[in-house]
C-alpha positions in Angstrom: 155.7 98.0 -3.2 153.2 100.8 -2.6 150.1 100.6 -4.7 147.4 103.0 -5.6 149.0 106.4 -5.1 152.7 106.0 -6.3 154.0 108.3 -8.9 154.7 107.0 -12.4 158.4 106.4 -12.9 158.7 105.9 -16.6 157.4 107.6 -19.8 154.1 106.1 -20.9 152.8 106.1 -24.5 149.1 105.8 -25.6 148.6 102.4 -27.3 145.0 102.0 -28.4 146.0 99.4 -31.0 147.2 96.9 -28.3 145.0 94.5 -26.4 145.6 92.8 -23.1 144.5 89.2 -22.6 144.4 88.4 -18.8 144.4 84.8 -17.7 141.0 83.8 -16.3 139.0 86.3 -18.3 136.9 85.4 -21.3 137.7 88.5 -23.4 140.5 90.9 -24.2 140.9 94.3 -22.7 141.8 97.4 -24.8 145.2 98.8 -23.8 145.4 102.4 -22.7 149.1 103.1 -22.2 152.4 101.3 -22.0 155.8 101.9 -20.5 158.9 99.8 -19.8 157.6 99.3 -16.3 153.9 98.5 -16.9 150.7 98.8 -18.8 147.3 100.5 -18.3 144.2 99.0 -19.8 140.5 99.7 -19.8 138.1 97.5 -17.8 134.3 97.3 -17.5 132.1 95.3 -15.3 134.8 92.9 -14.0 136.7 95.0 -11.5 140.2 94.1 -10.4 141.7 94.6 -6.9 144.7 96.6 -5.9 147.8 94.4 -5.5 146.1 91.6 -7.5 148.7 89.6 -9.5 147.7 89.0 -13.1 149.2 86.9 -15.9 148.7 88.5 -19.3 149.6 88.5 -23.0 149.9 91.6 -25.1 148.4 91.4 -28.6 148.3 93.4 -31.8 146.2 92.8 -34.8 148.8 90.3 -36.0 148.6 88.2 -32.8 150.4 87.8 -29.5 153.5 89.9 -29.3 154.4 89.2 -25.6 153.2 86.2 -23.7 153.0 85.1 -20.0 153.8 88.5 -18.4 153.1 88.8 -14.7 151.9 92.2 -13.4 150.5 93.6 -10.2 147.5 96.0 -10.2 149.0 99.2 -8.9 146.2 101.8 -9.6 142.6 101.9 -10.6 140.3 104.6 -11.6 138.1 106.1 -14.4 137.7 102.8 -16.1 141.5 102.2 -16.4 143.6 99.8 -14.4 147.3 100.3 -14.1 149.7 97.4 -13.7 153.4 97.2 -13.0 155.3 94.4 -14.6 156.8 91.8 -12.3 159.7 89.4 -12.8 160.2 90.0 -16.5 162.6 87.6 -18.1 165.4 89.2 -20.1 163.6 88.4 -23.4 160.3 89.8 -22.2 162.1 93.0 -21.0 163.7 93.4 -24.4 160.4 92.9 -26.1 158.7 95.5 -24.0 161.5 98.0 -24.6 161.4 97.4 -28.3 157.6 97.7 -28.4 157.7 101.0 -26.5 160.4 102.4 -28.8 158.4 101.3 -31.9 155.2 102.8 -30.6 157.0 106.1 -29.9 158.5 106.1 -33.4 155.1 105.5 -34.9 153.5 108.3 -32.9 156.3 110.7 -34.0 155.8 109.7 -37.6 152.1 110.3 -37.4 152.3 113.7 -35.7 155.4 114.9 -37.5 156.9 115.9 -34.2 
């Protein structure tokens, strides 16, 4: 897998209501965007490394919506780290797909488009 400069291969949706909990970090990160292939989230003083493997949970205000997801850091810049999901189980893949579709439907309803 090429990291850092590869083109995005799936539609991404802005998801400011999601948070990302990364194993080994004391606080949650604010999600930036999501696709069926990965997630972007904002980071501050704790930089990540390209090709670093992370284990994460995705959360909404109601709690954890996806748990134990492995991802690889594929891009970094402007305070946002992009990660590609790795080895998703079938149930995790279905949950990500459902989440992306739900978020898209919510955006359409909000904008009237």
